[in-house]
C-alpha positions in Angstrom: -44.3 177.6 6.0 -47.9 176.4 4.9 -51.3 177.0 6.3 -54.7 175.4 6.5 -57.8 175.8 8.2 -58.1 173.8 11.5 -61.2 172.0 12.9 -62.4 174.2 15.7 -59.1 175.4 16.8 -58.5 178.5 14.4 -55.6 178.6 11.8 -53.0 175.8 11.8 -49.6 176.4 10.6 -47.3 173.9 9.8 -43.4 174.3 9.4 -40.8 171.7 8.4 -37.7 172.6 10.1 -35.5 169.9 8.6 -33.6 167.2 10.4 -33.4 167.8 14.2 -31.6 165.8 16.7 -34.6 165.4 19.0 -33.3 162.4 20.9 -31.0 164.8 23.0 -34.0 166.8 24.1 -35.1 165.9 27.6 -38.7 165.1 28.1 -40.0 165.4 24.5 -38.5 162.4 22.8 -36.0 160.8 25.2 -36.8 157.4 23.9 -36.1 158.1 20.3 -33.0 156.5 18.9 -32.3 158.3 15.8 -32.9 162.0 14.3 -36.1 162.8 12.9 -37.4 165.4 10.5 -39.4 168.0 12.6 -42.9 169.2 11.6 -44.3 171.9 14.0 -47.9 172.2 14.2 -48.9 175.6 15.8 -52.5 175.9 16.8 -54.3 179.1 17.4 -51.4 181.5 17.6 -49.2 183.5 15.4 -45.8 181.7 14.8 -42.8 183.7 16.4 -40.9 185.6 13.6 -37.8 183.7 14.5 -39.3 180.7 12.9 -39.7 182.2 9.3 -36.0 181.3 8.6 -36.6 177.6 9.4 -33.6 177.2 11.7 -34.3 173.9 13.4 -31.7 174.9 16.2 -33.7 177.8 17.3 -36.7 175.7 17.9 -36.6 175.1 21.8 -35.0 178.4 22.5 -37.7 180.4 20.7 -40.4 178.3 22.5 -38.8 178.9 25.9 -38.4 182.7 25.2 -42.0 183.3 23.9 -43.6 181.2 26.7 -45.0 178.4 24.2 -45.4 174.8 25.3 -44.1 172.0 23.2 -45.8 168.6 23.0 -45.4 165.5 20.8 -48.5 165.1 18.6 -47.8 162.2 16.2 -44.9 160.0 15.3 -44.5 158.4 11.7 -41.8 156.5 10.1 -40.3 159.8 8.9 -41.1 162.5 11.0 -42.3 163.6 14.3 -45.2 166.2 14.5 -45.1 168.7 17.6 -48.0 170.7 18.6 -47.0 174.2 20.2 -49.4 176.1 22.2 -49.1 179.4 23.9 -48.6 179.3 27.8 -50.2 181.2 30.5 -47.9 184.5 31.2 -47.5 182.9 34.8 -44.8 180.2 34.6 -42.9 178.5 37.6 -39.8 180.4 37.7 -41.8 183.5 38.3 -43.6 182.1 41.3 -40.9 182.5 43.9 -39.5 186.0 44.5 -36.9 187.2 47.2 -35.5 190.5 47.9 -31.7 190.5 48.5 -28.7 192.9 49.1 -25.6 192.5 47.3 -22.5 194.8 47.2 -24.9 197.3 48.8 -27.3 197.1 46.2 -31.1 195.9 46.5 -32.1 193.3 44.0 -35.1 191.3 43.1 -34.1 187.7 43.2 -35.3 184.4 41.8 -34.4 181.3 44.0 -33.9 178.4 41.6 -32.4 175.0 42.0 -29.0 175.8 40.8 -28.6 179.0 42.6 -29.9 182.5 43.2 -30.5 184.8 40.2 -30.9 188.4 40.4 -32.1 191.3 38.2 -29.3 193.6 37.3 -29.5 197.2 38.7 -31.2 199.5 36.4 -33.0 196.7 34.4 -35.7 198.8 32.8 -39.3 197.8 33.9 -38.4 195.6 36.7 -38.5 197.2 40.0 -36.9 195.6 43.0 -40.5 195.4 44.5 -41.9 191.5 45.0 -45.5 192.8 45.7 -45.5 195.0 42.8 -44.1 192.2 40.3 -46.8 189.7 41.5 -49.3 192.4 40.9 -48.2 193.3 37.3 -48.2 190.8 34.5 -46.2 193.3 32.1 -43.5 193.4 34.6 -43.9 189.5 35.0 -43.5 189.4 31.1 -40.0 191.7 31.4 -38.9 189.4 34.0 -39.6 186.2 32.0 -37.8 187.5 28.9 -34.8 188.4 31.1 -34.6 185.1 32.7 -35.0 183.0 29.4 -32.6 185.2 27.6 -29.9 184.9 30.0 -30.1 188.4 31.2 -30.3 187.6 35.1 -27.0 187.6 36.8 -26.3 184.5 39.2 -25.3 185.6 42.8 -22.2 183.9 44.5 -23.0 182.0 47.7 -21.3 184.4 49.8 -22.1 188.2 50.5 -25.7 188.1 49.7 -28.2 189.3 52.5 -31.7 188.3 52.4 -34.0 191.2 53.1 -37.7 190.5 54.4 -39.5 190.2 51.1 -41.8 193.1 51.9 -39.5 195.4 53.9 -41.9 198.1 55.1 -45.5 196.7 55.0 -48.1 199.1 56.4 -49.8 196.5 58.2 -48.7 193.4 59.8 -51.8 191.8 61.0 -51.5 188.8 63.2 -53.7 186.2 64.7 -53.5 184.6 68.0 -54.8 181.4 69.0 -55.6 179.9 65.8 -54.8 176.2 66.1 -56.7 174.0 68.6 -53.8 172.2 70.0 -52.1 175.7 70.7 -55.3 176.8 72.4 -55.1 174.0 74.7 -51.4 174.2 75.7 -52.1 177.9 76.5 -54.9 177.2 78.7 -57.4 179.6 76.8 -60.9 179.0 75.6 -61.2 178.3 71.7 -62.0 181.6 70.4 -65.4 182.1 68.6 -63.9 185.0 66.3 -60.4 185.7 65.2 -58.2 187.1 67.9 -56.1 190.0 65.9 -52.9 192.0 67.0 -50.6 194.0 65.4 -46.8 193.8 64.6 -44.7 196.7 63.4 -42.1 196.6 60.5 -39.3 197.7 62.9 -39.3 194.0 64.1 -38.7 192.3 60.6 -35.6 190.4 60.2 -34.7 188.5 56.8 -33.7 184.9 56.3 -30.4 184.1 57.6 -30.0 187.2 59.5 -30.0 187.5 63.6 -33.1 187.6 65.8 -32.1 189.9 68.6 -32.8 188.9 72.2 -33.2 192.0 74.5 -31.0 192.1 77.7 -34.5 192.6 79.6 -35.7 189.3 78.8 -35.0 185.3 79.2 -38.1 184.0 77.9 -37.5 184.5 73.9 -40.1 182.1 72.3 -40.6 180.7 68.7 -43.6 180.7 66.8 -43.7 179.1 63.4 -46.4 180.6 61.2 -47.6 180.9 57.6 -48.1 184.5 56.3 -50.1 185.6 53.5 -49.2 188.8 51.5 -52.0 191.1 50.2 -51.8 191.8 46.6 -54.9 194.2 46.1 -57.0 196.5 48.0 -59.7 194.8 49.5 -62.7 195.9 52.2 -65.5 194.0 53.2 -64.5 190.8 51.5 -66.6 187.8 51.0 -65.7 184.1 51.5 -66.1 183.9 47.9 -63.8 186.5 46.8 -61.5 186.9 49.8 -58.6 184.7 48.4 -58.5 187.1 45.3 -56.8 189.6 47.3 -53.6 187.2 48.2 -50.4 187.7 46.1 -48.6 184.9 47.8 -47.3 183.2 50.8 -44.3 183.2 52.8 -43.0 182.1 56.4 -43.1 184.1 59.7 -41.3 183.4 63.0 -43.6 185.5 65.4 -41.0 185.4 68.0 -42.4 186.5 71.5 -41.1 187.6 74.7 -43.2 185.9 77.1 -42.1 187.7 80.2 -43.6 191.0 78.4 -46.6 189.2 76.8 -48.0 187.3 79.9 -46.1 188.5 83.2 -47.0 192.4 82.4 -50.2 191.9 81.1 -51.3 190.1 78.8 -49.3 192.5 76.7 -49.4 190.8 73.3 -48.6 193.9 71.3 -45.6 194.8 73.8 -44.6 191.3 73.8 -44.3 190.8 70.3 -42.8 194.1 69.0 -39.2 194.4 70.4 -37.0 195.4 67.5 -35.6 192.7 65.1 -37.5 189.9 66.8 -39.6 188.6 63.7 -38.2 186.3 60.9 -39.8 186.8 57.6 -38.8 185.1 54.2 -36.9 183.7 52.3 -39.3 184.4 49.5 -42.8 184.9 48.5 -44.4 182.1 46.7 -47.3 182.9 44.4 -50.7 181.9 45.5 -51.3 180.2 42.3 -48.4 177.6 43.0 -50.0 176.5 46.3 -53.2 174.8 47.2 -56.4 177.2 47.6 -55.8 179.3 50.6 -52.4 177.5 51.2 -54.5 174.9 52.9 -53.1 171.2 54.1 -49.5 172.2 54.0 -46.8 170.9 56.5 -45.4 173.4 58.8 -42.5 172.4 61.1 -40.4 174.6 63.5 -37.0 173.1 64.7 -34.7 174.6 67.4 -31.1 173.5 67.0 -32.1 170.5 64.8 -34.7 169.3 67.2 -38.5 169.4 66.2 -40.8 171.8 68.4 -43.8 172.1 66.2 -45.3 170.1 63.4 -48.9 170.7 62.1 -50.9 171.1 58.9 -52.2 174.6 57.9 -55.3 172.8 57.3 -55.8 172.7 61.2 -56.3 176.5 61.3 -59.3 177.3 63.2 -60.0 180.2 60.8 -58.9 179.8 57.4 -56.7 182.5 55.3 -60.4 183.5 53.5 -62.0 183.7 56.8 -59.3 185.9 58.5 -59.4 188.4 55.4 -63.1 188.4 55.6 -63.0 189.3 59.3 -60.3 191.8 59.4 -61.9 193.8 56.3 -64.9 194.2 58.0 -63.0 196.7 60.1 -60.4 198.1 57.9 -59.1 198.0 54.3 -56.2 195.7 53.4 -54.0 196.9 50.9 -51.0 195.6 48.7 -48.0 194.6 50.7 -50.0 194.1 54.1 -49.2 191.0 55.8 -51.6 188.6 57.4 -49.8 186.2 59.8 -52.1 183.4 60.3 -51.2 182.0 63.8 -48.7 179.2 65.2 -49.6 175.6 66.1 -48.8 173.6 69.6 -45.3 173.0 70.5 -44.2 176.6 71.6 -41.4 176.8 74.4 -43.3 178.4 77.0 -45.9 175.5 77.1 -43.4 172.8 77.6 -42.1 171.0 80.6 -39.5 172.3 81.4 -40.1 175.5 79.4 -37.6 175.8 76.2 -36.5 179.3 75.1 -34.1 180.7 72.7 -30.9 181.8 73.6 -27.5 183.3 72.0 -26.3 181.0 69.4 -29.4 178.8 68.8 -30.6 178.3 65.1 -34.2 178.2 64.6 -35.7 176.9 61.3 -39.1 177.1 60.1 -40.3 175.1 57.0 -43.6 174.9 55.1 -44.2 172.4 52.3 -44.1 174.1 48.9 -43.1 177.5 50.4 -39.6 177.0 51.6 -37.3 177.2 54.6 -36.9 180.3 57.0 -33.5 180.2 59.0 -32.3 182.6 61.7 -29.7 182.5 64.5 -30.1 184.2 67.9 -28.0 186.9 69.0 -28.1 189.0 72.1 -28.8 192.5 71.4 -26.1 193.9 73.5 -23.7 191.8 71.5 -25.2 193.1 68.2 -24.8 196.8 69.4 -21.0 196.0 70.4 -20.6 194.7 66.9 
């Protein structure tokens, strides 16, 4: 191991690791046809202790475990030089987090392309709390190392129950009439100020679980929506800093009993707060992974495979930041609070003839970059019987 002074980049450490079959390493030297000696150039960081042995076979594993980025720097006839720099603590696998129950134990889970991985029960420093993990970089570091060293457990496809990612939010602040097309189909006047109402945690249902249609209603309607999850206390926010309070985004079905909301009122709070009528999940995606304010994402709601709603979150009358400003003028938003941003046009009651959800139906809501929330409909009397 040798050291030299770099030009404006701090210390430069070069390590010759010996002959290493780089052509097998996807994404780095896939075009190489033969093995090369590897010279690793480390800029501005102390090299991990695992490299002191000069063991070439540990290079990529050490870089992954220590959140280091490997980039090819220079190729000669005899060697390839690789520049290694430190990654930010936020890395992609941490950005989508779910809460699940398996064998009667609640786990923090990471949905990945090859399956669902969970933090084993009792893993020190990693609580089954999505919002807390998104708030705390030390916990994220523990989780990153557990994942990169193979200490997470892959869950089976069967027997896993998705819970609402935030199971008991103190506040569920919802917004009505926040897409112009929906305002038009509902025969309202476009609002000059956000229309807020409240939902209760007793209505929340996780991904894959049943939304319950009460026996007293035959007008159970769907509403696909983007939901922002608050990650820190905020009061009297400004437009400039409002989005700093958002930890991440997820999907919400603000399912509504129209006969209670409209025929008995209007009664928005009553019509939207029957138990087990609001789908939420399956996971929370970090705000860093999405466009600012989760703007310009395609939202689609399907009922039994037929598209009912399709819009862009860029069509919101009041943006996520504007909603936070308006809400926090009146009250504090705190970690774990939900801000449900409104539904676009295409809801069932505005169709001719009206379309309402019934037992056996499947409702799916997808948002670009966030995921897919899927629930089935069950009559509440059947749920009690089972």
